[in-house]
PAVOGU-897647 format. One record per residue (C-alpha): z, x, y; residue in one letter; residue number from 1. Coordinates in Angstrom, 2 decimals. Layout:
+---------+---------+---------+------+-----+
|      pz |      px |      py | type | seq |
+---------+---------+---------+------+-----+
|       Z |       X |       Y |    A | NUM |
...
+---------+---------+---------+------+-----+
END
This chain:
+---------+---------+---------+------+-----+
|      pz |      px |      py | type | seq |
+---------+---------+---------+------+-----+
|  -14.58 |   -8.11 |  -72.10 |    M |   1 |
|  -11.46 |   -6.88 |  -70.31 |    R |   2 |
|   -8.00 |   -8.18 |  -71.18 |    E |   3 |
|   -5.08 |   -8.03 |  -68.80 |    K |   4 |
|   -2.75 |   -5.03 |  -69.13 |    I |   5 |
|    0.88 |   -4.38 |  -68.22 |    L |   6 |
|    2.22 |   -0.81 |  -68.05 |    I |   7 |
|    5.83 |    0.09 |  -67.32 |    T |   8 |
|    6.57 |    3.68 |  -66.29 |    N |   9 |
|   10.25 |    4.44 |  -66.81 |    W |  10 |
|   10.06 |    7.93 |  -65.29 |    K |  11 |
|   13.56 |    9.50 |  -65.78 |    M |  12 |
|   15.42 |    6.19 |  -65.49 |    N |  13 |
|   15.73 |    5.01 |  -69.10 |    A |  14 |
|   18.59 |    6.21 |  -71.27 |    D |  15 |
|   19.03 |    5.21 |  -74.92 |    Y |  16 |
|   21.09 |    2.11 |  -74.09 |    V |  17 |
|   18.51 |    0.90 |  -71.53 |    S |  18 |
|   15.66 |    1.38 |  -73.98 |    I |  19 |
|   17.55 |   -0.49 |  -76.72 |    S |  20 |
|   18.29 |   -3.38 |  -74.38 |    K |  21 |
|   14.67 |   -3.54 |  -73.24 |    F |  22 |
|   13.20 |   -3.79 |  -76.73 |    F |  23 |
|   15.88 |   -6.20 |  -77.89 |    K |  24 |
|   15.03 |   -8.73 |  -75.19 |    N |  25 |
|   11.29 |   -8.42 |  -74.57 |    I |  26 |
|    9.12 |  -11.54 |  -74.99 |    P |  27 |
|    6.56 |  -11.93 |  -77.75 |    N |  28 |
|    3.50 |  -10.60 |  -75.92 |    F |  29 |
|    0.22 |  -12.40 |  -76.61 |    E |  30 |
|   -3.19 |  -11.81 |  -75.03 |    N |  31 |
|   -1.82 |   -9.13 |  -72.69 |    V |  32 |
|   -1.85 |   -5.46 |  -73.67 |    K |  33 |
|    1.55 |   -3.90 |  -72.94 |    V |  34 |
|    2.36 |   -0.19 |  -72.67 |    M |  35 |
|    5.69 |    1.51 |  -71.97 |    V |  36 |
|    6.00 |    5.11 |  -70.78 |    A |  37 |
|    9.42 |    6.65 |  -71.49 |    P |  38 |
|   10.32 |   10.26 |  -70.81 |    S |  39 |
|    9.65 |   12.75 |  -73.61 |    Y |  40 |
|   13.23 |   12.27 |  -74.88 |    L |  41 |
|   12.71 |    8.51 |  -75.00 |    G |  42 |
|    9.45 |    8.58 |  -76.95 |    I |  43 |
|   10.93 |    8.81 |  -80.45 |    V |  44 |
|   13.52 |    6.01 |  -80.09 |    P |  45 |
|   10.95 |    3.86 |  -78.29 |    S |  46 |
|    8.50 |    4.30 |  -81.16 |    L |  47 |
|   11.15 |    3.16 |  -83.62 |    G |  48 |
|   12.26 |    0.17 |  -81.56 |    M |  49 |
|    8.74 |   -1.00 |  -80.74 |    S |  50 |
|    7.57 |   -1.34 |  -84.35 |    K |  51 |
|    8.06 |   -5.12 |  -84.40 |    N |  52 |
|    6.81 |   -5.61 |  -80.83 |    A |  53 |
|    3.23 |   -5.65 |  -79.65 |    K |  54 |
|    3.85 |   -2.70 |  -77.36 |    V |  55 |
|    2.18 |    0.71 |  -77.20 |    E |  56 |
|    4.38 |    3.70 |  -76.35 |    V |  57 |
|    2.55 |    6.22 |  -74.14 |    V |  58 |
|    3.39 |    9.60 |  -72.62 |    A |  59 |
|    4.03 |   10.16 |  -68.91 |    Q |  60 |
|    2.14 |   13.46 |  -68.94 |    N |  61 |
|    0.59 |   16.04 |  -71.26 |    V |  62 |
|    0.06 |   19.79 |  -70.91 |    S |  63 |
|   -3.38 |   21.40 |  -71.12 |    F |  64 |
|   -2.58 |   24.05 |  -73.78 |    P |  65 |
|   -2.70 |   22.66 |  -77.30 |    S |  66 |
|    0.00 |   25.02 |  -78.60 |    L |  67 |
|    1.62 |   28.37 |  -77.92 |    G |  68 |
|    4.38 |   29.90 |  -75.81 |    N |  69 |
|    4.65 |   27.31 |  -73.04 |    H |  70 |
|    8.34 |   26.52 |  -72.56 |    T |  71 |
|    8.99 |   22.97 |  -71.31 |    G |  72 |
|    5.47 |   21.72 |  -72.08 |    S |  73 |
|    4.34 |   19.04 |  -74.54 |    V |  74 |
|    0.79 |   19.11 |  -75.89 |    S |  75 |
|   -1.58 |   16.39 |  -77.05 |    W |  76 |
|   -1.19 |   17.81 |  -80.57 |    L |  77 |
|    2.56 |   17.18 |  -80.59 |    E |  78 |
|    2.17 |   13.73 |  -79.07 |    L |  79 |
|   -0.47 |   12.74 |  -81.60 |    K |  80 |
|    1.69 |   14.04 |  -84.44 |    D |  81 |
|    4.44 |   11.64 |  -83.38 |    Y |  82 |
|    2.01 |    8.71 |  -83.20 |    G |  83 |
|    1.30 |    8.68 |  -79.45 |    I |  84 |
|   -2.32 |    7.77 |  -78.72 |    K |  85 |
|   -2.30 |    7.60 |  -74.90 |    T |  86 |
|   -1.04 |    9.78 |  -72.04 |    A |  87 |
|   -0.90 |    9.52 |  -68.26 |    F |  88 |
|   -3.17 |   11.88 |  -66.35 |    L |  89 |
|   -3.12 |   12.67 |  -62.63 |    G |  90 |
|    0.00 |   10.74 |  -61.68 |    H |  91 |
|    0.88 |   11.45 |  -58.00 |    P |  92 |
|    4.37 |   12.65 |  -59.01 |    D |  93 |
|    2.83 |   15.28 |  -61.30 |    V |  94 |
|    0.36 |   16.35 |  -58.64 |    K |  95 |
|    3.21 |   16.88 |  -56.18 |    V |  96 |
|    5.76 |   18.46 |  -58.55 |    D |  97 |
|    3.32 |   20.73 |  -60.41 |    F |  98 |
|    0.61 |   21.16 |  -57.76 |    K |  99 |
|   -1.91 |   19.69 |  -60.19 |    E | 100 |
|   -5.51 |   19.41 |  -58.96 |    K | 101 |
|   -8.32 |   17.06 |  -59.98 |    N | 102 |
|  -10.17 |   19.79 |  -61.91 |    Y | 103 |
|   -7.04 |   20.21 |  -64.05 |    Q | 104 |
|   -6.87 |   16.47 |  -64.65 |    V | 105 |
|  -10.54 |   16.64 |  -65.69 |    N | 106 |
|   -9.80 |   19.45 |  -68.16 |    A | 107 |
|   -6.95 |   17.45 |  -69.69 |    K | 108 |
|   -9.14 |   14.35 |  -69.93 |    L | 109 |
|  -11.88 |   16.25 |  -71.75 |    Q | 110 |
|   -9.33 |   17.63 |  -74.20 |    K | 111 |
|   -7.76 |   14.22 |  -74.91 |    L | 112 |
|  -11.11 |   12.52 |  -75.47 |    L | 113 |
|  -12.35 |   15.36 |  -77.66 |    K | 114 |
|   -9.28 |   15.00 |  -79.87 |    N | 115 |
|   -9.27 |   11.24 |  -80.26 |    G | 116 |
|   -6.67 |   10.31 |  -77.65 |    M | 117 |
|   -6.77 |    7.89 |  -74.72 |    N | 118 |
|   -5.83 |    8.31 |  -71.06 |    A | 119 |
|   -4.29 |    6.33 |  -68.20 |    V | 120 |
|   -5.92 |    7.89 |  -65.12 |    L | 121 |
|   -4.49 |    7.57 |  -61.62 |    F | 122 |
|   -6.70 |    7.25 |  -58.54 |    I | 123 |
|   -4.46 |    7.86 |  -55.54 |    E | 124 |
|   -4.82 |    6.74 |  -51.93 |    E | 125 |
|   -2.51 |    8.13 |  -49.23 |    T | 126 |
|   -1.69 |    7.47 |  -45.59 |    K | 127 |
|   -3.60 |   10.64 |  -44.72 |    V | 128 |
|   -6.74 |    9.16 |  -46.26 |    D | 129 |
|   -6.34 |    6.08 |  -44.10 |    L | 130 |
|   -5.56 |    7.95 |  -40.89 |    S | 131 |
|   -8.66 |   10.09 |  -41.32 |    E | 132 |
|  -10.74 |    6.98 |  -42.04 |    E | 133 |
|  -12.11 |    8.69 |  -45.12 |    S | 134 |
|  -10.53 |    6.47 |  -47.75 |    T | 135 |
|  -13.69 |    5.43 |  -49.57 |    K | 136 |
|  -15.05 |    8.97 |  -49.62 |    E | 137 |
|  -11.76 |   10.25 |  -51.06 |    N | 138 |
|  -11.91 |    7.68 |  -53.84 |    L | 139 |
|  -15.49 |    8.63 |  -54.69 |    R | 140 |
|  -14.57 |   12.32 |  -54.64 |    L | 141 |
|  -11.63 |   11.80 |  -57.01 |    Q | 142 |
|  -13.80 |    9.86 |  -59.45 |    I | 143 |
|  -16.54 |   12.49 |  -59.43 |    N | 144 |
|  -14.08 |   15.35 |  -59.91 |    Q | 145 |
|  -11.95 |   13.72 |  -62.59 |    I | 146 |
|  -14.95 |   12.46 |  -64.61 |    F | 147 |
|  -17.07 |   15.58 |  -64.16 |    N | 148 |
|  -18.86 |   16.40 |  -67.42 |    G | 149 |
|  -17.45 |   13.33 |  -69.21 |    I | 150 |
|  -19.86 |   11.39 |  -71.42 |    D | 151 |
|  -20.00 |    7.74 |  -70.35 |    A | 152 |
|  -19.67 |    6.23 |  -73.82 |    L | 153 |
|  -16.63 |    8.40 |  -74.61 |    D | 154 |
|  -14.48 |    6.55 |  -72.08 |    I | 155 |
|  -15.18 |    2.94 |  -73.10 |    V | 156 |
|  -12.02 |    1.44 |  -74.65 |    D | 157 |
|  -10.28 |    4.80 |  -74.21 |    R | 158 |
|   -9.61 |    5.16 |  -70.49 |    V | 159 |
|   -7.52 |    2.96 |  -68.18 |    Y | 160 |
|   -7.69 |    3.51 |  -64.42 |    I | 161 |
|   -4.73 |    2.85 |  -62.14 |    V | 162 |
|   -5.36 |    2.50 |  -58.41 |    Y | 163 |
|   -2.19 |    3.74 |  -56.73 |    K | 164 |
|   -1.88 |    3.43 |  -52.94 |    P | 165 |
|    1.28 |    5.36 |  -52.11 |    T | 166 |
|    1.72 |    3.65 |  -48.74 |    F | 167 |
|    1.95 |    0.02 |  -49.95 |    M | 168 |
|    5.31 |   -1.63 |  -49.38 |    G | 169 |
|    6.28 |    0.60 |  -46.49 |    E | 170 |
|    7.81 |   -0.91 |  -43.36 |    I | 171 |
|    5.17 |   -2.23 |  -40.94 |    N | 172 |
|    2.45 |   -1.88 |  -43.56 |    S | 173 |
|   -0.51 |   -3.97 |  -42.43 |    K | 174 |
|   -2.33 |   -4.06 |  -45.76 |    F | 175 |
|   -2.53 |   -7.34 |  -47.66 |    D | 176 |
|   -3.75 |   -8.35 |  -51.10 |    N | 177 |
|   -7.37 |   -8.52 |  -49.96 |    E | 178 |
|   -7.15 |   -4.80 |  -49.17 |    F | 179 |
|   -6.07 |   -4.18 |  -52.78 |    I | 180 |
|   -8.81 |   -6.34 |  -54.28 |    F | 181 |
|  -11.48 |   -4.86 |  -52.02 |    G | 182 |
|  -10.50 |   -1.28 |  -52.85 |    T | 183 |
|  -10.59 |   -1.97 |  -56.58 |    I | 184 |
|  -14.08 |   -3.43 |  -56.17 |    R | 185 |
|  -15.12 |   -0.25 |  -54.35 |    V | 186 |
|  -13.74 |    1.90 |  -57.18 |    I | 187 |
|  -15.69 |   -0.14 |  -59.74 |    R | 188 |
|  -18.86 |    0.22 |  -57.66 |    E | 189 |
|  -18.42 |    4.00 |  -57.61 |    F | 190 |
|  -17.98 |    3.88 |  -61.39 |    L | 191 |
|  -21.18 |    1.82 |  -61.72 |    R | 192 |
|  -23.07 |    4.40 |  -59.71 |    T | 193 |
|  -21.79 |    7.19 |  -61.95 |    K | 194 |
|  -21.80 |    5.55 |  -65.39 |    F | 195 |
|  -23.92 |    2.39 |  -65.15 |    G | 196 |
|  -22.99 |   -1.29 |  -65.40 |    Y | 197 |
|  -21.91 |   -1.45 |  -69.03 |    Y | 198 |
|  -19.33 |    1.33 |  -68.82 |    V | 199 |
|  -18.05 |    0.45 |  -65.35 |    A | 200 |
|  -17.70 |   -3.25 |  -66.13 |    N | 201 |
|  -15.66 |   -2.50 |  -69.22 |    N | 202 |
|  -13.27 |    0.04 |  -67.71 |    L | 203 |
|   -9.93 |   -1.61 |  -66.90 |    P | 204 |
|   -8.72 |   -0.98 |  -63.34 |    I | 205 |
|   -5.04 |   -1.72 |  -62.74 |    L | 206 |
|   -3.00 |   -1.92 |  -59.57 |    Y | 207 |
|   -0.12 |    0.55 |  -59.47 |    G | 208 |
|    1.27 |    0.21 |  -55.94 |    G | 209 |
|    4.28 |   -1.60 |  -54.56 |    E | 210 |
|    4.36 |   -5.36 |  -55.15 |    I | 211 |
|    6.13 |   -7.82 |  -52.88 |    I | 212 |
|    7.57 |  -10.70 |  -54.93 |    N | 213 |
|    5.57 |  -13.32 |  -53.04 |    D | 214 |
|    2.32 |  -11.55 |  -54.00 |    D | 215 |
|    2.93 |  -11.20 |  -57.74 |    I | 216 |
|    1.04 |  -14.27 |  -58.93 |    E | 217 |
|   -2.00 |  -13.73 |  -56.70 |    E | 218 |
|   -2.37 |  -10.07 |  -57.73 |    I | 219 |
|   -1.89 |  -10.76 |  -61.45 |    C | 220 |
|   -4.41 |  -13.60 |  -61.49 |    K | 221 |
|   -7.13 |  -11.89 |  -59.47 |    N | 222 |
|  -10.22 |  -11.16 |  -61.56 |    N | 223 |
|  -10.77 |   -7.78 |  -59.90 |    D | 224 |
|   -7.33 |   -6.60 |  -61.05 |    V | 225 |
|   -7.16 |   -5.92 |  -64.77 |    D | 226 |
|   -3.43 |   -5.38 |  -64.85 |    G | 227 |
|   -0.28 |   -4.03 |  -63.27 |    I | 228 |
|    1.59 |   -0.73 |  -63.53 |    L | 229 |
|    5.22 |   -1.10 |  -62.51 |    I | 230 |
|    7.51 |    1.90 |  -62.06 |    E | 231 |
|   10.34 |    1.03 |  -59.70 |    D | 232 |
|   13.80 |   -0.12 |  -60.75 |    E | 233 |
|   12.27 |   -3.34 |  -62.11 |    R | 234 |
|   10.33 |   -1.50 |  -64.83 |    A | 235 |
|   13.28 |   -1.93 |  -67.22 |    L | 236 |
|   14.06 |   -5.50 |  -66.21 |    S | 237 |
|   13.21 |   -7.90 |  -69.01 |    N | 238 |
|   13.27 |  -10.81 |  -66.57 |    K | 239 |
|   10.80 |   -9.17 |  -64.20 |    Y | 240 |
|    8.56 |   -8.01 |  -67.05 |    I | 241 |
|    8.51 |  -11.59 |  -68.35 |    S | 242 |
|    7.44 |  -12.89 |  -64.94 |    I | 243 |
|    4.62 |  -10.35 |  -64.73 |    L | 244 |
|    3.58 |  -11.14 |  -68.28 |    Y | 245 |
|    3.46 |  -14.87 |  -67.56 |    K | 246 |
|    1.17 |  -14.42 |  -64.56 |    H | 247 |
|   -1.01 |  -11.87 |  -66.33 |    L | 248 |
|   -1.37 |  -14.23 |  -69.27 |    F | 249 |
|   -2.42 |  -17.05 |  -66.99 |    N | 250 |
|   -5.03 |  -14.83 |  -65.40 |    G | 251 |
|   -6.20 |  -13.19 |  -68.59 |    S | 252 |
|   -9.93 |  -13.31 |  -69.21 |    T | 253 |
|   -9.11 |  -12.64 |  -72.84 |    Y | 254 |
|   -6.88 |  -15.69 |  -73.07 |    A | 255 |
|   -9.57 |  -17.73 |  -71.32 |    Y | 256 |
|  -12.17 |  -16.58 |  -73.83 |    K | 257 |
|   -9.96 |  -17.57 |  -76.76 |    Q | 258 |
|   -8.93 |  -20.93 |  -75.32 |    H | 259 |
|  -12.28 |  -22.10 |  -74.02 |    Y | 260 |
|  -14.76 |  -20.53 |  -76.43 |    D | 261 |
|  -16.03 |  -23.88 |  -77.64 |    H | 262 |
|  -15.17 |  -26.03 |  -74.63 |    K | 263 |
|  -17.02 |  -24.54 |  -71.66 |    V | 264 |
|  -20.79 |  -24.37 |  -71.26 |    A | 265 |
|  -21.73 |  -21.36 |  -69.15 |    L | 266 |
|  -24.91 |  -21.20 |  -67.12 |    D | 267 |
|  -27.68 |  -19.01 |  -68.46 |    I | 268 |
|  -28.08 |  -15.94 |  -66.21 |    P | 269 |
|  -31.18 |  -15.72 |  -64.06 |    T | 270 |
|  -33.94 |  -13.21 |  -64.79 |    E | 271 |
|  -32.74 |  -11.15 |  -61.83 |    E | 272 |
|  -29.25 |  -11.01 |  -63.32 |    E | 273 |
|  -30.67 |  -10.00 |  -66.69 |    R | 274 |
|  -32.55 |   -7.09 |  -65.13 |    I | 275 |
|  -29.53 |   -6.02 |  -63.10 |    K | 276 |
|  -27.31 |   -6.07 |  -66.17 |    N | 277 |
|  -29.86 |   -4.65 |  -68.59 |    A | 278 |
|  -27.43 |   -1.91 |  -69.63 |    T | 279 |
|  -25.44 |   -4.25 |  -71.86 |    Q | 280 |
|  -22.85 |   -5.66 |  -69.50 |    V | 281 |
|  -20.41 |   -7.65 |  -71.62 |    S | 282 |
|  -21.36 |  -11.32 |  -71.70 |    D | 283 |
|  -18.20 |  -12.51 |  -70.05 |    F | 284 |
|  -18.61 |  -10.20 |  -67.06 |    D | 285 |
|  -22.01 |  -11.70 |  -66.22 |    M | 286 |
|  -20.40 |  -14.82 |  -64.84 |    Y | 287 |
|  -18.39 |  -15.43 |  -61.73 |    D | 288 |
|  -15.43 |  -17.16 |  -63.33 |    I | 289 |
|  -12.03 |  -17.53 |  -61.72 |    T | 290 |
|   -8.88 |  -18.03 |  -63.73 |    S | 291 |
|   -7.75 |  -20.76 |  -61.32 |    E | 292 |
|  -10.64 |  -22.94 |  -62.49 |    T | 293 |
|   -9.73 |  -23.01 |  -66.14 |    Y | 294 |
|   -6.03 |  -22.29 |  -66.48 |    F | 295 |
|   -4.49 |  -25.44 |  -65.02 |    D | 296 |
|   -3.65 |  -26.73 |  -68.48 |    D | 297 |
|   -2.32 |  -23.47 |  -69.94 |    I | 298 |
|    1.45 |  -23.44 |  -69.72 |    K | 299 |
|    3.96 |  -20.92 |  -70.93 |    I | 300 |
|    7.37 |  -21.95 |  -72.12 |    N | 301 |
|    9.58 |  -20.06 |  -69.66 |    E | 302 |
|   12.63 |  -20.84 |  -71.75 |    E | 303 |
|   11.36 |  -18.39 |  -74.38 |    N | 304 |
|   10.89 |  -15.56 |  -71.86 |    M | 305 |
+---------+---------+---------+------+-----+
END
């Protein structure tokens, strides 16, 4: 069962005052997993300020070496020692700035999983992919390279995937929300082919591209989208985070499960569905349920946001 997730990447834009203001005014998050990614300098104050909030502090990157003479690098060992459990891997900024390749992302992933840490993995799509009409093949190639040699059961509840189209939001962009939803479904299908139904159906896939304000609610509520990663100037805006949280809550399969556990009778799956999902797909994922059907009566008090 996948809950909705909200990740804010502050990049190099959060000083001490901004971080203090953010944690002072954040809402009381329920039924939505929230992560914040400060710079390395912001990790320690963020850990202290987030103690009373249901927020996980994560790292924007991690080096491959565990220790040694690597000036400017931060290892998984140091992060774990400070209480960080999760790190970004394969962010497009890192790939550009440090010329990082997918095989290096794979090596980092293996090291994190081996040492009890989690990862937020980025699957990137560029304008070049689209112009060459090889988008789907590029996505499959990234998945195969990044997850090469990874045991399927090691990534359940430990890996979050972020689909990041770098061209969304550009002027004259012709891609709508259906393009986003369809691409995420394709990514999940590739994951099913590689890992089977159980693992693929329980891996969260978030959207990490540009969001136009008019599209926020539709994207947050869509059942194919397990969450949002925000990293523009709005990532430190308590008001904007509250809006995203509200829509994610309304679309949360986890909130639905809690609220309707004893009120909704679900159809028994057909024998064909049982065979297709014989690899232990989570019960909730067997059914075609839309949040719009069951969330009309769930309201959030916006005054407390």
